[in-house]
MITI-500323 format. One line per 10 residues: their letters; for each residue x negated, y negated, z negated of C-alpha. Coordinates in nm, 2 decimals. Last residue first. Example, Ala and Ser with C-alpha at 12.3 -4.5 7.8 and 13.67 -1.06 7.14 Angstrom:
residues 2
SA = -1.37,0.11,-0.71 ~ -1.23,0.45,-0.78
This chain:
residues 602
XXXXXXXXXX = 7.57,-7.52,-11.10 ~ 7.27,-7.49,-11.33 ~ 7.00,-7.73,-11.22 ~ 6.65,-7.60,-11.14 ~ 6.37,-7.84,-11.20 ~ 6.01,-7.91,-11.10 ~ 5.87,-8.24,-11.24 ~ 5.56,-8.45,-11.19 ~ 5.44,-8.77,-11.35 ~ 5.16,-9.02,-11.30
XXXXXXXXXX = 5.08,-9.29,-11.55 ~ 4.88,-9.62,-11.54 ~ 4.83,-9.79,-11.87 ~ 4.74,-10.15,-11.95 ~ 4.68,-10.33,-12.28 ~ 4.65,-10.71,-12.30 ~ 4.46,-10.92,-12.55 ~ 4.54,-11.28,-12.62 ~ 4.26,-11.47,-12.80 ~ 4.36,-11.83,-12.82
XXXXXXXXXX = 4.10,-11.92,-13.09 ~ 4.33,-11.77,-13.35 ~ 4.60,-11.55,-13.21 ~ 4.78,-11.52,-12.88 ~ 5.09,-11.29,-12.89 ~ 5.00,-10.96,-12.73 ~ 5.09,-10.83,-12.38 ~ 5.16,-10.46,-12.32 ~ 5.14,-10.37,-11.95 ~ 5.29,-10.05,-11.79
XXXXXXXXXX = 5.23,-9.93,-11.44 ~ 5.43,-9.61,-11.39 ~ 5.43,-9.36,-11.11 ~ 5.68,-9.08,-11.07 ~ 5.70,-8.75,-10.88 ~ 5.99,-8.51,-10.84 ~ 6.08,-8.16,-10.72 ~ 6.44,-8.03,-10.70 ~ 6.64,-7.70,-10.70 ~ 7.01,-7.74,-10.73
XXXXXXXXXX = 7.28,-7.49,-10.82 ~ 7.40,-7.18,-10.63 ~ 7.72,-7.36,-10.51 ~ 7.51,-7.62,-10.34 ~ 7.19,-7.82,-10.34 ~ 6.86,-7.69,-10.22 ~ 6.51,-7.83,-10.18 ~ 6.63,-8.16,-10.31 ~ 6.34,-8.41,-10.32 ~ 6.32,-8.65,-10.61
XXXXXXXXXX = 6.13,-8.98,-10.59 ~ 5.93,-9.24,-10.79 ~ 5.85,-9.60,-10.85 ~ 5.81,-9.77,-11.19 ~ 5.70,-10.12,-11.28 ~ 5.67,-10.22,-11.64 ~ 5.63,-10.52,-11.86 ~ 5.60,-10.51,-12.24 ~ 5.62,-10.84,-12.41 ~ 5.49,-11.03,-12.72
XXXXXXXXXX = 5.34,-10.74,-12.91 ~ 5.19,-10.82,-13.24 ~ 4.84,-10.66,-13.25 ~ 4.71,-10.83,-13.56 ~ 4.36,-10.71,-13.46 ~ 4.08,-10.79,-13.69 ~ 3.99,-10.42,-13.73 ~ 4.11,-10.18,-13.45 ~ 4.18,-9.82,-13.54 ~ 3.93,-9.53,-13.53
XXXXXXXXXX = 4.04,-9.20,-13.39 ~ 4.14,-8.96,-13.68 ~ 4.18,-8.60,-13.57 ~ 3.83,-8.44,-13.61 ~ 3.73,-8.61,-13.83 ~ 3.85,-8.91,-14.02 ~ 3.88,-9.28,-13.96 ~ 3.68,-9.24,-13.65 ~ 3.43,-9.52,-13.56 ~ 3.55,-9.84,-13.40
XXXXXXXXXX = 3.59,-9.96,-13.04 ~ 3.63,-10.34,-13.00 ~ 3.90,-10.48,-12.77 ~ 4.15,-10.57,-13.05 ~ 3.88,-10.71,-13.27 ~ 3.93,-11.08,-13.20 ~ 4.30,-11.07,-13.26 ~ 4.31,-11.28,-13.58 ~ 4.64,-11.43,-13.68 ~ 4.68,-11.81,-13.69
XXXXXXXXXX = 4.88,-11.83,-13.37 ~ 5.15,-11.62,-13.55 ~ 5.30,-11.34,-13.36 ~ 5.53,-11.22,-13.64 ~ 5.54,-11.35,-13.99 ~ 5.29,-11.49,-14.24 ~ 4.98,-11.70,-14.20 ~ 4.78,-11.79,-14.51 ~ 4.81,-12.14,-14.66 ~ 4.82,-12.02,-15.02
XXXXXXXXXX = 5.19,-12.11,-15.06 ~ 5.27,-11.90,-14.75 ~ 5.25,-12.01,-14.38 ~ 5.51,-11.91,-14.12 ~ 5.52,-11.79,-13.76 ~ 5.82,-11.62,-13.60 ~ 5.73,-11.55,-13.23 ~ 5.98,-11.38,-13.00 ~ 5.99,-11.01,-12.90 ~ 6.03,-10.93,-12.53
XXXXXXXXXX = 6.11,-10.61,-12.34 ~ 6.05,-10.55,-11.97 ~ 6.17,-10.48,-11.62 ~ 6.10,-10.34,-11.28 ~ 6.25,-10.02,-11.15 ~ 6.21,-9.84,-10.82 ~ 6.39,-9.53,-10.70 ~ 6.41,-9.27,-10.42 ~ 6.65,-8.97,-10.42 ~ 6.58,-8.76,-10.11
XXXXXXXXXX = 6.78,-8.48,-9.94 ~ 6.95,-8.71,-9.70 ~ 6.89,-9.07,-9.79 ~ 6.97,-9.15,-10.15 ~ 6.82,-9.49,-10.24 ~ 6.80,-9.65,-10.59 ~ 6.69,-10.00,-10.67 ~ 6.67,-10.14,-11.02 ~ 6.63,-10.46,-11.21 ~ 6.58,-10.45,-11.59
XXXXXXXXXX = 6.61,-10.70,-11.88 ~ 6.56,-10.68,-12.26 ~ 6.51,-11.01,-12.45 ~ 6.47,-11.04,-12.83 ~ 6.46,-11.33,-13.07 ~ 6.34,-11.22,-13.41 ~ 6.55,-11.22,-13.73 ~ 6.37,-11.37,-14.03 ~ 6.47,-11.18,-14.35 ~ 6.39,-11.33,-14.69
XXXXXXXXXX = 6.06,-11.23,-14.86 ~ 5.96,-11.57,-14.98 ~ 5.69,-11.59,-14.71 ~ 5.96,-11.54,-14.44 ~ 6.02,-11.20,-14.31 ~ 6.02,-10.99,-13.98 ~ 6.30,-10.86,-13.76 ~ 6.38,-10.71,-13.42 ~ 6.08,-10.50,-13.36 ~ 5.98,-10.37,-13.02
XXXXXXXXXX = 6.08,-10.02,-12.91 ~ 5.99,-10.07,-12.54 ~ 6.31,-9.88,-12.44 ~ 6.52,-10.18,-12.56 ~ 6.81,-10.15,-12.80 ~ 6.56,-10.16,-13.09 ~ 6.49,-10.53,-13.01 ~ 6.85,-10.65,-13.09 ~ 6.76,-10.85,-13.39 ~ 6.84,-11.19,-13.24
XXXXXXXXXX = 6.98,-11.23,-12.89 ~ 6.95,-11.15,-12.52 ~ 7.04,-10.84,-12.32 ~ 7.00,-10.80,-11.95 ~ 7.11,-10.58,-11.66 ~ 7.08,-10.58,-11.29 ~ 7.14,-10.28,-11.06 ~ 7.12,-10.21,-10.69 ~ 7.25,-9.88,-10.54 ~ 7.20,-9.75,-10.18
XXXXXXXXXX = 7.37,-9.43,-10.06 ~ 7.66,-9.52,-10.29 ~ 7.92,-9.53,-10.01 ~ 7.71,-9.76,-9.79 ~ 7.63,-10.00,-10.07 ~ 7.67,-9.96,-10.45 ~ 7.63,-10.27,-10.68 ~ 7.60,-10.22,-11.06 ~ 7.61,-10.54,-11.26 ~ 7.51,-10.62,-11.62
XXXXXXXXXX = 7.55,-10.88,-11.89 ~ 7.47,-10.85,-12.27 ~ 7.50,-11.10,-12.55 ~ 7.33,-11.10,-12.89 ~ 7.34,-11.03,-13.26 ~ 7.26,-11.16,-13.60 ~ 7.42,-11.17,-13.94 ~ 7.18,-11.19,-14.24 ~ 7.20,-11.06,-14.60 ~ 6.94,-11.13,-14.87
XXXXXXXXXX = 7.01,-10.91,-15.17 ~ 6.89,-11.04,-15.51 ~ 6.60,-11.00,-15.76 ~ 6.60,-11.27,-16.03 ~ 6.38,-11.07,-16.27 ~ 6.21,-10.78,-16.10 ~ 5.88,-10.85,-16.27 ~ 5.53,-10.76,-16.17 ~ 5.42,-11.12,-16.20 ~ 5.38,-11.16,-15.83
XXXXXXXXXX = 5.71,-10.99,-15.78 ~ 5.90,-11.27,-15.95 ~ 6.11,-11.38,-15.64 ~ 6.20,-11.01,-15.56 ~ 6.41,-11.00,-15.24 ~ 6.63,-10.71,-15.14 ~ 6.67,-10.67,-14.76 ~ 6.98,-10.68,-14.55 ~ 7.08,-10.71,-14.18 ~ 7.42,-10.70,-14.01
XXXXXXXXXX = 7.43,-10.68,-13.64 ~ 7.69,-10.83,-13.40 ~ 7.70,-10.73,-13.03 ~ 7.86,-10.90,-12.73 ~ 7.93,-10.75,-12.39 ~ 7.97,-10.84,-12.03 ~ 8.00,-10.59,-11.75 ~ 8.03,-10.57,-11.37 ~ 8.09,-10.28,-11.13 ~ 8.06,-10.33,-10.76
XXXXXXXXXX = 8.31,-10.40,-10.49 ~ 8.68,-10.38,-10.54 ~ 8.73,-10.60,-10.84 ~ 8.58,-10.35,-11.09 ~ 8.54,-10.53,-11.42 ~ 8.41,-10.42,-11.76 ~ 8.46,-10.60,-12.09 ~ 8.27,-10.51,-12.41 ~ 8.28,-10.56,-12.78 ~ 8.00,-10.42,-12.99
XXXXXXXXXX = 7.99,-10.40,-13.38 ~ 7.68,-10.26,-13.55 ~ 7.77,-10.08,-13.86 ~ 7.76,-10.23,-14.21 ~ 7.52,-10.26,-14.51 ~ 7.22,-10.07,-14.39 ~ 6.92,-9.96,-14.59 ~ 6.65,-9.93,-14.33 ~ 6.50,-9.58,-14.27 ~ 6.13,-9.49,-14.27
XXXXXXXXXX = 6.02,-9.15,-14.13 ~ 5.80,-8.88,-14.29 ~ 6.07,-8.77,-14.54 ~ 6.31,-8.70,-14.24 ~ 6.66,-8.74,-14.36 ~ 6.89,-8.46,-14.47 ~ 6.86,-8.51,-14.85 ~ 6.63,-8.38,-15.11 ~ 6.32,-8.50,-14.93 ~ 6.47,-8.85,-14.93
XXXXXXXXXX = 6.38,-9.02,-14.60 ~ 6.14,-9.31,-14.64 ~ 6.29,-9.63,-14.78 ~ 6.45,-9.95,-14.67 ~ 6.39,-10.33,-14.64 ~ 6.21,-10.40,-14.97 ~ 6.09,-10.75,-15.06 ~ 5.82,-10.93,-15.26 ~ 5.52,-10.71,-15.17 ~ 5.36,-10.99,-14.98
XXXXXXXXXX = 5.37,-11.07,-14.61 ~ 5.06,-11.12,-14.40 ~ 5.17,-10.95,-14.08 ~ 5.48,-10.87,-13.88 ~ 5.72,-10.60,-13.76 ~ 6.05,-10.44,-13.87 ~ 6.31,-10.23,-13.69 ~ 6.66,-10.25,-13.85 ~ 6.90,-9.96,-13.80 ~ 7.28,-9.96,-13.75
XXXXXXXXXX = 7.50,-9.67,-13.63 ~ 7.76,-9.79,-13.39 ~ 8.12,-9.93,-13.40 ~ 8.27,-9.98,-13.06 ~ 8.52,-10.22,-12.90 ~ 8.69,-10.20,-12.56 ~ 8.83,-10.37,-12.26 ~ 8.85,-10.24,-11.90 ~ 8.95,-10.42,-11.58 ~ 9.04,-10.32,-11.23
XXXXXXXXXX = 9.16,-9.98,-11.34 ~ 9.52,-10.05,-11.25 ~ 9.53,-10.38,-11.43 ~ 9.39,-10.26,-11.76 ~ 9.22,-9.94,-11.88 ~ 9.18,-9.95,-12.25 ~ 8.89,-9.89,-12.49 ~ 8.82,-9.74,-12.84 ~ 8.47,-9.66,-12.95 ~ 8.31,-9.47,-13.24
XXXXXXXXXX = 7.94,-9.44,-13.20 ~ 7.66,-9.23,-13.36 ~ 7.34,-9.26,-13.17 ~ 7.18,-9.25,-12.83 ~ 7.03,-9.59,-12.78 ~ 7.00,-9.80,-12.47 ~ 6.91,-10.10,-12.27 ~ 6.65,-10.03,-12.00 ~ 6.40,-10.32,-11.98 ~ 6.10,-10.10,-12.05
XXXXXXXXXX = 6.15,-9.77,-11.86 ~ 6.28,-9.42,-11.94 ~ 6.16,-9.27,-12.27 ~ 6.24,-8.93,-12.13 ~ 5.97,-9.00,-11.86 ~ 6.09,-8.81,-11.55 ~ 6.27,-9.13,-11.43 ~ 6.61,-9.14,-11.26 ~ 6.72,-9.44,-11.48 ~ 7.06,-9.38,-11.65
XXXXXXXXXX = 7.35,-9.57,-11.51 ~ 7.61,-9.42,-11.75 ~ 7.89,-9.21,-11.61 ~ 7.88,-8.93,-11.87 ~ 8.11,-9.13,-12.10 ~ 8.36,-9.35,-11.91 ~ 8.37,-9.72,-11.96 ~ 8.48,-9.80,-11.61 ~ 8.26,-9.64,-11.35 ~ 7.88,-9.71,-11.31
XXXXXXXXXX = 7.82,-9.76,-11.68 ~ 7.55,-9.99,-11.83 ~ 7.43,-9.91,-12.19 ~ 7.57,-10.16,-12.44 ~ 7.83,-9.90,-12.56 ~ 7.53,-9.70,-12.67 ~ 7.49,-9.35,-12.53 ~ 7.65,-9.08,-12.74 ~ 7.67,-8.92,-13.08 ~ 8.03,-8.88,-13.21
XXXXXXXXXX = 8.36,-9.05,-13.14 ~ 8.56,-9.14,-12.84 ~ 8.91,-9.29,-12.81 ~ 9.06,-9.37,-12.47 ~ 9.38,-9.55,-12.38 ~ 9.47,-9.57,-12.00 ~ 9.84,-9.49,-12.03 ~ 9.77,-9.13,-11.91 ~ 9.61,-9.05,-12.24 ~ 9.24,-8.99,-12.33
XXXXXXXXXX = 9.11,-8.84,-12.65 ~ 8.73,-8.77,-12.68 ~ 8.49,-8.57,-12.90 ~ 8.12,-8.63,-12.90 ~ 7.78,-8.45,-12.93 ~ 7.50,-8.61,-12.72 ~ 7.12,-8.57,-12.74 ~ 7.10,-8.30,-13.01 ~ 6.76,-8.15,-13.08 ~ 6.63,-7.80,-13.03
XXXXXXXXXX = 6.30,-7.74,-13.20 ~ 5.95,-7.70,-13.05 ~ 5.78,-7.36,-13.06 ~ 5.49,-7.43,-12.82 ~ 5.41,-7.06,-12.86 ~ 5.03,-7.07,-12.86 ~ 4.84,-7.38,-12.97 ~ 5.07,-7.67,-12.87 ~ 5.24,-7.72,-13.21 ~ 5.57,-7.70,-13.40
XXXXXXXXXX = 5.54,-7.59,-13.76 ~ 5.69,-7.90,-13.93 ~ 5.95,-7.92,-13.66 ~ 5.92,-8.13,-13.35 ~ 6.17,-8.28,-13.12 ~ 6.20,-8.30,-12.74 ~ 6.37,-7.96,-12.70 ~ 6.69,-8.05,-12.53 ~ 7.06,-8.09,-12.62 ~ 7.40,-8.19,-12.48
XXXXXXXXXX = 7.75,-8.12,-12.61 ~ 8.08,-8.26,-12.49 ~ 8.43,-8.24,-12.63 ~ 8.76,-8.31,-12.45 ~ 9.12,-8.39,-12.51 ~ 9.35,-8.49,-12.22 ~ 9.68,-8.67,-12.28 ~ 10.04,-8.69,-12.14 ~ 10.18,-8.35,-12.27 ~ 9.87,-8.14,-12.32
XXXXXXXXXX = 9.55,-8.11,-12.13 ~ 9.22,-7.93,-12.22 ~ 8.85,-8.01,-12.16 ~ 8.53,-7.85,-12.28 ~ 8.19,-7.97,-12.15 ~ 7.87,-7.79,-12.23 ~ 7.51,-7.90,-12.17 ~ 7.17,-7.75,-12.20 ~ 6.84,-7.93,-12.12 ~ 6.48,-7.86,-12.03
XXXXXXXXXX = 6.28,-8.16,-12.15 ~ 6.05,-7.93,-12.35 ~ 5.90,-7.76,-12.04 ~ 5.55,-7.90,-12.10 ~ 5.23,-8.02,-11.95 ~ 5.04,-8.32,-12.10 ~ 4.72,-8.49,-11.97 ~ 4.57,-8.79,-12.14 ~ 4.29,-9.02,-12.03 ~ 4.02,-9.14,-12.28
XXXXXXXXXX = 3.86,-9.47,-12.34 ~ 4.18,-9.63,-12.45 ~ 4.21,-9.38,-12.73 ~ 3.89,-9.51,-12.89 ~ 3.97,-9.87,-12.82 ~ 3.81,-10.06,-12.53 ~ 4.11,-10.04,-12.29 ~ 4.37,-10.14,-12.55 ~ 4.61,-9.86,-12.65 ~ 4.98,-9.84,-12.54
XXXXXXXXXX = 5.17,-9.84,-12.87 ~ 5.49,-10.03,-12.78 ~ 5.53,-9.82,-12.47 ~ 5.54,-9.50,-12.67 ~ 5.57,-9.28,-12.36 ~ 5.77,-8.95,-12.36 ~ 5.59,-8.63,-12.28 ~ 5.36,-8.63,-12.57 ~ 5.30,-8.93,-12.78 ~ 4.93,-8.91,-12.85
XXXXXXXXXX = 4.89,-9.24,-12.65 ~ 4.59,-9.16,-12.43 ~ 4.49,-9.41,-12.16 ~ 4.50,-9.34,-11.79 ~ 4.80,-9.11,-11.84 ~ 4.86,-8.78,-11.67 ~ 5.22,-8.65,-11.72 ~ 5.35,-8.30,-11.64 ~ 5.68,-8.12,-11.61 ~ 5.84,-7.78,-11.57
XXXXXXXXXX = 6.21,-7.81,-11.62 ~ 6.52,-7.59,-11.66 ~ 6.85,-7.77,-11.61 ~ 7.18,-7.84,-11.77 ~ 7.54,-7.72,-11.72 ~ 7.83,-7.53,-11.86 ~ 8.19,-7.64,-11.78 ~ 8.46,-7.50,-12.01 ~ 8.82,-7.54,-11.92 ~ 9.08,-7.52,-12.19
XXXXXXXXXX = 9.41,-7.33,-12.23 ~ 9.27,-6.99,-12.33 ~ 8.92,-7.00,-12.19 ~ 8.89,-7.11,-11.83 ~ 8.54,-7.13,-11.70 ~ 8.46,-7.45,-11.49 ~ 8.19,-7.43,-11.24 ~ 8.00,-7.75,-11.17 ~ 7.90,-7.84,-10.82 ~ 7.63,-8.10,-10.88
XXXXXXXXXX = 7.53,-8.21,-11.23 ~ 7.63,-8.51,-11.43 ~ 7.38,-8.66,-11.69 ~ 7.19,-8.85,-11.44 ~ 6.95,-8.75,-11.16 ~ 7.16,-8.92,-10.89 ~ 7.28,-8.75,-10.57 ~ 7.60,-8.57,-10.70 ~ 7.71,-8.83,-10.95 ~ 7.64,-9.12,-10.72
XXXXXXXXXX = 7.80,-8.95,-10.43 ~ 8.11,-8.85,-10.63 ~ 8.14,-9.21,-10.75 ~ 8.09,-9.35,-10.40 ~ 8.35,-9.10,-10.27 ~ 8.59,-9.21,-10.54 ~ 8.53,-9.58,-10.46 ~ 8.59,-9.50,-10.09 ~ 8.91,-9.32,-10.18 ~ 9.01,-9.62,-10.39
XXXXXXXXXX = 8.95,-9.85,-10.10 ~ 9.14,-9.61,-9.86 ~ 9.43,-9.59,-10.11 ~ 9.43,-9.97,-10.13 ~ 9.43,-9.99,-9.75 ~ 9.72,-9.75,-9.74 ~ 9.91,-9.96,-9.99 ~ 9.83,-10.27,-9.79 ~ 9.96,-10.10,-9.48 ~ 10.28,-9.99,-9.66
XXXXXXXXXX = 10.33,-10.35,-9.78 ~ 10.28,-10.47,-9.42 ~ 10.53,-10.21,-9.29 ~ 10.78,-10.32,-9.56 ~ 10.73,-10.68,-9.47 ~ 10.76,-10.60,-9.10 ~ 11.08,-10.40,-9.16 ~ 11.22,-10.69,-9.36 ~ 11.13,-10.93,-9.08 ~ 11.28,-10.69,-8.83
XXXXXXXXXX = 11.60,-10.68,-9.03 ~ 11.61,-11.06,-9.05 ~ 11.54,-11.08,-8.68 ~ 11.82,-10.83,-8.61 ~ 12.05,-11.04,-8.82 ~ 11.94,-11.35,-8.64 ~ 11.98,-11.18,-8.31 ~ 12.34,-11.07,-8.40 ~ 12.41,-11.43,-8.52 ~ 12.26,-11.56,-8.19
XXXXXXXXXX = 12.47,-11.31,-7.99 ~ 12.78,-11.42,-8.17 ~ 12.69,-11.78,-8.11 ~ 12.62,-11.71,-7.74 ~ 12.96,-11.53,-7.71 ~ 13.13,-11.83,-7.87 ~ 12.94,-12.06,-7.64 ~ 13.03,-11.85,-7.34 ~ 13.40,-11.87,-7.45 ~ 13.37,-12.25,-7.49
XXXXXXXXXX = 13.20,-12.28,-7.15 ~ 13.48,-12.07,-7.00 ~ 13.74,-12.30,-7.16 ~ 13.55,-12.60,-7.05 ~ 13.53,-12.46,-6.70 ~ 13.90,-12.40,-6.70 ~ 13.97,-12.75,-6.83 ~ 13.74,-12.89,-6.57 ~ 13.91,-12.69,-6.30 ~ 14.25,-12.81,-6.42
XXXXXXXXXX = 14.12,-13.16,-6.43 ~ 13.98,-13.12,-6.07 ~ 14.32,-12.99,-5.96 ~ 14.50,-13.27,-6.13 ~ 14.27,-13.52,-5.98 ~ 14.32,-13.37,-5.63 ~ 14.70,-13.39,-5.69 ~ 14.66,-13.75,-5.81 ~ 14.45,-13.82,-5.50 ~ 14.71,-13.67,-5.28
XXXXXXXXXX = 14.98,-13.87,-5.45 ~ 14.77,-14.18,-5.41 ~ 14.73,-14.11,-5.05 ~ 15.11,-14.05,-5.01 ~ 15.16,-14.38,-5.19 ~ 14.91,-14.55,-4.96 ~ 15.11,-14.40,-4.67 ~ 15.43,-14.53,-4.81 ~ 15.27,-14.87,-4.87 ~ 15.17,-14.88,-4.50
XXXXXXXXXX = 15.52,-14.77,-4.40 ~ 15.67,-15.03,-4.63 ~ 15.44,-15.29,-4.49 ~ 15.55,-15.19,-4.14 ~ 15.91,-15.19,-4.24 ~ 15.86,-15.54,-4.40 ~ 15.70,-15.66,-4.08 ~ 15.99,-15.52,-3.88 ~ 16.24,-15.68,-4.12 ~ 16.06,-16.01,-4.09
XXXXXXXXXX = 16.08,-15.99,-3.72 ~ 16.45,-15.91,-3.74 ~ 16.50,-16.20,-3.97 ~ 16.33,-16.44,-3.72 ~ 16.54,-16.31,-3.43 ~ 16.85,-16.37,-3.64 ~ 16.75,-16.73,-3.71 ~ 16.71,-16.80,-3.35 ~ 17.04,-16.66,-3.27 ~ 17.20,-16.87,-3.55
XXXXXXXXXX = 17.05,-17.18,-3.42 ~ 17.16,-17.11,-3.08 ~ 17.51,-17.03,-3.18 ~ 17.56,-17.33,-3.42 ~ 17.70,-17.57,-3.19 ~ 17.93,-17.31,-3.05 ~ 18.16,-17.32,-3.35 ~ 18.25,-17.00,-3.53 ~ 18.29,-16.65,-3.40 ~ 17.91,-16.61,-3.45
XXXXXXXXXX = 17.96,-16.63,-3.83 ~ 18.04,-16.27,-3.84 ~ 17.71,-16.19,-3.68 ~ 17.52,-16.40,-3.93 ~ 17.69,-16.24,-4.21 ~ 17.59,-15.90,-4.08 ~ 17.22,-16.01,-4.07 ~ 17.24,-16.15,-4.42 ~ 17.38,-15.82,-4.54 ~ 17.10,-15.63,-4.37
XXXXXXXXXX = 16.84,-15.85,-4.53 ~ 16.98,-15.79,-4.87 ~ 16.99,-15.41,-4.81 ~ 16.62,-15.42,-4.71 ~ 16.52,-15.62,-5.02 ~ 16.70,-15.37,-5.25 ~ 16.52,-15.08,-5.08 ~ 16.18,-15.26,-5.12 ~ 16.25,-15.31,-5.49 ~ 16.34,-14.94,-5.54
XXXXXXXXXX = 16.02,-14.83,-5.37 ~ 15.81,-15.05,-5.59 ~ 15.97,-14.93,-5.91 ~ 15.91,-14.56,-5.80 ~ 15.54,-14.64,-5.73 ~ 15.50,-14.81,-6.07 ~ 15.66,-14.52,-6.26 ~ 15.42,-14.27,-6.08 ~ 15.11,-14.48,-6.18 ~ 15.22,-14.48,-6.55
XX = 15.26,-14.10,-6.55 ~ 14.90,-14.05,-6.44
């Protein structure tokens, strides 16, 4: 802009100088007119030419002046446009600064909103977790209230000093009608179901009793960060030496459960006493009194049900906010024995010592160590799942010189056996429908099945031979309205262990060389009037017991005044024998019908 102004000023100066020069020339020409006449015309002509040039120059100057004015106007316009552009740029810069401030404020607001959304999402997840836990609690309450297990509806706690005492139990009137007699009373000896053509198999059996009536007592107290409790449960399903069915039916009270428990807020629990086995499926964590006990009237339950009620000492821990539980238990051991053909070259145990506290009419194994059970339970949000392992320790004393009536060289034969257990409990619709699966496989674990099959036999030399055992059960339980409906299908299995001694005779359990040809032949009484004949030529080693059970309970009343129910049950049980010589494989079948009328103490 400044360069253009300098050029215009230089151009105006040059034109001015040129004009002055022309004026001087014109004056010189006039002064020279006083000279000779010969030059007058020439001078006049020359002057006219100069005037013409001056006019042209003036015109050019005028044009240039106009162009200069136009340039000035353009420069002025440019200056105005530049100023406007500068003003617009300044305004744009101010707007950009405001936009940046707004963007920063928006970003801060967005960050705050994001944090608020995250907090809200966490709150929603917490509420959902609470809802899930509430549903689980409702399911538990429903299971405990609807199911015929060890927990009774609407308990009333009595405060005594600083503890709360909850009484419970029920009074029962029950019957069973069996197609084939077992002589076992109310509970079914599944492993002794008679063959159809035996003396007992030719007769049906009816039993009516109130012996399953039960009393319970729970005492609980809290201190600091822990709860201590004790539980007692008993019925009358035992017999003293004077018990009979003639007049008073004076059967003795027996303990079912008697245990003490310590439980702190950190999730650690210690329990000791007589209780359900740690292998028995639970419905909640590893809690006592939450076992998934079949709803049957039969106190022996059903084949395939994994259980014992015996001494146990267990320690377990709640992990990951009750999503996982881990524990270990020590339980009372006992070896159950079966087999044929063995010699008197070993001893496994003894009958109860009359001078002690064991039953002299019952055999007991001599045990070297407790059964050890380790267990994991999972509750991921739907269902309850368990896996467990058990180790058992077996012992007998072997007498290699027994054939010569000598105890020389006698020694203890020790074996370690065990198995694995897996189970699942699946509640649907808040516990209105429950499905269960459970199974146990291993060696020498037969006594943990309701069928009561043996878990060990011996080799010809008298050393122990653990049997392979399988116990498995599938269950369906429905609780619509006032009804409790159930169906169970399962079984127990004892594997074959067949050997031959030095004389070529079969020894062991389930040998194909055993004779089963007389299992379906009725024999005369062994003694009268209470000695039905047993089968001759019948090794009778049970391979498997299969059972299907269906039944219902109807609740006439359930409330603060207790619970009044009526139930019926049907069993179809089959006892299958290991095939013997000539492929003879007998099978014993029993159909059983049950009724029960009970009042539960609130």
